[in-house]
N, C-alpha and C positions, 0 to 999 in steps of 0.2 A: 278885306280883299286880299291882304297879304296871306292870310290863313288859307284862303281858297287856292291861291297860286302854289303855296307850299304843299298842300295836299295833292293837288294835281301833279306836281313834280314828283312826289313820292309814288303816286300811282303809276306814272310813266316809268319810273325806275323799276318798279315791281314787274311791269309788263316786259321789260327788257332783260330779265334774268336769263342767262344762257341755259339752253335745254340740256346740255351735256352733263350727265350724272348729277341731277339735282338732289338726290338722296345721299350723296357721298358724305355729307357733313355728319349724318347720324350713322355711326358705324356699329354701335352696340348699345344695348340697354343696360344700365347699371342700376341695381337696387341697393339702397343703403338702409340697413336696419340699425336703429340706435340701440335697441335692446333685443336680446333674443326672445322669441316667442316660445312659451312653454306649451307643449301639446297636452291636452287633457286626456289622459289614458284612464278610462274607467272600466275597462273590460274585465280586469282580474280582481275586482273588489268584491268581497263577500258582503252582501247587503241583507242577508236573511234576518238579522236582528235589528235592522234599522227601523227607526220610527221617525216621525216628523221633526224630532229634535236633531236628526242627523243630516237632513237633506232639504233642498229646494229644487225646483225645476225651472229651467229657462227655455222658452220656446222661441226659436229664431226663425227667420225667413218669412215673417208675416208683416205686410205693409200696413194693412188697415182692416178692421172688422166693423161693419156698420153697427151703431148702438142698438138698433132694433133687432139685431141678430145675435147679440151676446148670449142670451139665455139658451138659444138653440145650438149655437156653435161651441160655446165655452163650457159645456156641461157633458157629462158622460151619457152614453146611450144605454148601457146595460145596468145602471144603478138608478134607483128612484132618488130624486134630489128635490130640495126645497131651497128657494132663495130667501135669505133673511138679511136685514140691514142692521149693522152694528156700527155705531159711531159714524153714521152717514156713509158707510162703505158696504158694498154687497159681499156677502159670503154665501157659499153654496153648501148646504148640509146634505151629506150622503150617509145614511144610517146614523151612527153615532159620531161620525167624523165630519170635518168641514175643511173647505179650502177657499182661497181668495186669489185674485190675480191683480197685477198692476202692470202698466206699460212702462218699461224702462228703456234706456238708450239701446242696449243690445238686443232687447226682445221683450217677451211677456214673461214676467216672473210669477211663478206659482208657489204659494206657501200653504202648508197644511197645518192642522193642529198637531201638537207634539205627540199625541198618542197614536196617530194613524200608522198602520204598518206600511212599509215601503211597497210591498207587492200590490196592495190595494191602490195606493196613490199612483203608482206607475201605470196600472191598468186604466185609471181615470185619465191620466195625462195622455196615454196612447190613444184612447178613444177621442179625446179632444183634438189631438194631432190629426187623426183621420177626418174629423169634422172640418177642420181648417183646410186641409188639403183638398177636400171635396169642392171647395170654392176656388180652386186653381192656385193656391199658395204652395210653396215648397217648404213647409214648416218642418223643423227638426227639434227633437227634444235633447236638451243638455242637462245632465244630472250634476248638481252642485252639492258638494259636501259643505255643511255649514261651518266646519272648523277650518276651512281654507279660504284664501283670498284669491279671486280670479280677476284678470285684467282682459277685457275684450276690446278689440280694435275694429 
């Protein structure tokens, strides 16, 4: 019973807060960053000689893709592809190249075989982004250089 009276008293106190300038206590928003964030600037990088040894892709902005839609959404439209299972993991073979993906904390990570040319892999990834966005997501492609370490928040 004491708890009930205590709670009732607190509710009454809240009801009696003066109306004058109730937002005065919050005067400005302060953002504290413990570490500076490095922006990923990938615009001026020459990727003409890149192969799968040099890059991976990360697709961000995707909440969920139903399992039954993976093969339709997570594959390119302009290339013939074939799904194969290696070590209990799905790979998608496109001509002589292949890719796979996995869900990671920052997004969907795409990896390709080491011989694939960057231009081909980028086209595949762009088509997959279009497929994902056609379902209402706002997916974006992030190009990751394999020799760098990235921190996503």
